[in-house]
C-alpha angles and dihedrals in degrees: 000000000000091000092052092052090048092051092046092048091050091051092051091049092050093050088048091052088054093063093077092056091044090049092051092049090047094055091052090054091048091053092049093050092050091049092051094047096047094041095241127143118267112263113263095239090056102047093094092052099040097103097050093043094046088052091053091048091056091054099049126097131192093282098049100036095078116051115240118240131222091262092058092043090062090072097030094111096033093107095057095080135016113262123262115208133195117206121199139148139218120282121292097011123202125235094260091051093049092049093049089049090052092055090045085060087065092042094058112049117221092024129140126204120223127190105228102217112165098327120127127225097254091056093049093050095049090047092053093048091053090051095045099248113167100203142014122210119196122188122205129196141195116211094337096316119108107238107158139050122186119190113191119183121215144268098004106002154207106215119201122198118207134181115227120223139174095011115192116175131191091250088064097059112083101201097077093168096058092048095051130199123322109254120222099201123124105265134226111244123230109188109185130194097356094139106131124079091255089047093051089049091050089047092051090053094048100043093053090066088070126069122227106281129220115259096243094049114131099203121101127192115192129198107188119183118209124167091338090308114114113209118209120208131171120203144165124206132207130193101216099153098042130282095307094060117068123180118201120207123187113219098178170215109145131186141148124243126205116189116219106162140021119189126194092223136056127278096266092055110091091173093058119124119258110237095186134359128179113238134182118245115274105182118103093242095058107027118102125239111222126201123178126201117194120230115230114223094242092055098043094090090046092049090054093051092049099036094107093054091047094046093053094050096046102036102037102032102033097030092231125143112235126197133171118216104205096182095057094026095236136136111220120205121193134176122241126228098261100028125102113270130235098346094070094038092053093048092050090048088054092047092051091047091050089053093051090052088063105263121137125253093242092054097050099038086097090068088073096058106026113065094195095064122093146165123252122184126181139167122254088237088078089065119083117252115248120250116267093004143066126258093256091066090053094052089048085063090056091059100035125122096032090306096305091140093051091043091050095053089046092050093046098044100034092237137120117232130195125186112198114173111305091344130091122195126191130192117197146087120310093260096043090050093053090050094047089053092053093049091046088053089053094050094044092048089049095243129140110304103184104147097191119102105259128225116275097025095109121169117278119214117191128176119202120190106213124188101280106355142052119238121194119197126183120186120196134183091251090058099246121138141170128210125195128185129190111244115242119195105240133162123256110282126194127200127182126211121190120222118222117233092239090054101042097090092049090047095052090044092054096034093117092053092048094046095051102066095031093052103035104028102030097032094228123139110224121197123189114211105199094189098055094027094228128129114220119207118199129184126229129219094266098039110134120237117277092014089113090054094047090050091052092049086050092053094044092054094050090049091053089061106267120138118254088244090059095041097043093080089066091070093059105032123068096195098057116096141172121242121190124185143155120261088241091057093055092070132321108275130182122251111293096009091099097058095038095047100039097043102034103032101036091044102041119137097358097324097297094149092052089049091051090053091048093049094044096050101028094236136121115233126198125187111202111172107299096342128094121206122188129187119202148071117326092246089047094048091053090049088050089052093051090055094045091051090054091049096050090045090054098257122148111298093205109113120186127194095239094044118123089259090072109097114250115228105220103145135052087241092064089047090055092052093049092050091051092051092053091133092080096043123089122213095252090059093045088057094050089051 
């Protein structure tokens, strides 16, 4: 047996080595043919062989003119004898797979079915070679459903791997009488739409599973290719009304095949070369971007009820593929081939995320059309607890009087607010969301919540001429502003920011909230490289000047430990800055004073002293180990440092709004800076100013 295999392999390799010589001879004949047809002289290197080559050309016909390749040689002797096929399954087959294999035995003539048992593939292939089998067909399953078909040609290949879809067996059909018996005659073959080179190769593999039929046989087997799916049908025909009336009757089974791999060896040869393998597209123009949004348990039922409305908006209007993964409770969003890329995908992700937070579809539909809108969700723990009560009482005020307080805030700020448990979600533009958060804080704290513009708070219009652009800021009592920057044609710039290890998880968790203002408001393209843990900021063609630097300061502040609400003003205010320093550099202190003063005095009674310093100086303070970080105007940062020095050295922790530490506004420049940092001012302070 081994000697026979070695001899066959040597003959096969020898025939393969002759292909190079045959190809060279074919090229010489082709050049002589072209020269004779076009009336050109014979090439110089072929003049000595011209007579012998012209004699061979005259003796050739259509079959011998073109040399045959190794692929065609595999089935060169297939017509000398009828095919002999072995049918088997994977180990421990289920009842449906066994039934399907029994029906395949009648589909392929001259086939034998074998129970797999504990035999391995290599033993089956060797046994088939010894008993002159021409093909081995192996059927796989997944949870009782046939899902794979492997056809391996013997003795040397090729092996084709198919996926099985939509399998319907004769056993599944209840009307046995109408279906009739299963014929075993050799069938006529219909191979439809196998026009490409791969199609011809596939048709060549499939047709050699069937022997040559008799002319008068009434059985027809069809392989119809449509969009790379090969449909198999088995029919018999009758001529009851004469030769012009033909009745087709399907006798089953039926299934669909999808080719995904062709190997040049047999099934047991893992080292065999792949002739063709299906691969997904890898180029950026055709690849699909994917985003996944998790479904909370409390919103799963609401999503099922509103799925049709969501699907119409996302799929038809935004050209985004939408799938609900019920097993993992995820909503998958994929871009289509001709749809816009990440812009529509991000908008749809924000839309789905807003619905999961509890907002209605009518309230969040504007997220799909307006790029300035975004969703902000925060826990009620970020709000300060009201004096003499707990936070739940403060949240109850927000929904009191049949939601009048919440409706008033929504009407005044142009936002939509949802309070679900201890979480508050707001949809709106950046400025409107900031204003809504300010009003919500007042309502929770029990302060004055009059939402109407008060007397004496006229609009302030200030113009500041910067180095190479004009910035217009308008500040109103309802906390709305517009900022316009003259575009300057600059080249594409890139800036990288490193993400520390201890902030990487928080950064990934809040990536959507970081991406929205940077991409849509600042017109900067952020890229997060997970491998190097760096954020790459890239400017666009229409990015205003200094926006790249503002976004870098914004990311730097967040990575230091500041909340997004505290770091966001750095994107829209040129005069705000970050100052970081060691405790020793604030003012020389004795040993032990720093830890006792900073940790005990600044954080006493829930950090009221720190909050008092922040409110008085209009800054934000962060203590990280032995380092102190402050965000604010330069004059306000100096005042905050004076207060912190007094607290560390054991001075009085009481800080009043009218104390000497409060910056005095004596110049127009200070008034402009204060107007630009409106996000940290409340309406009462604005009236006093």
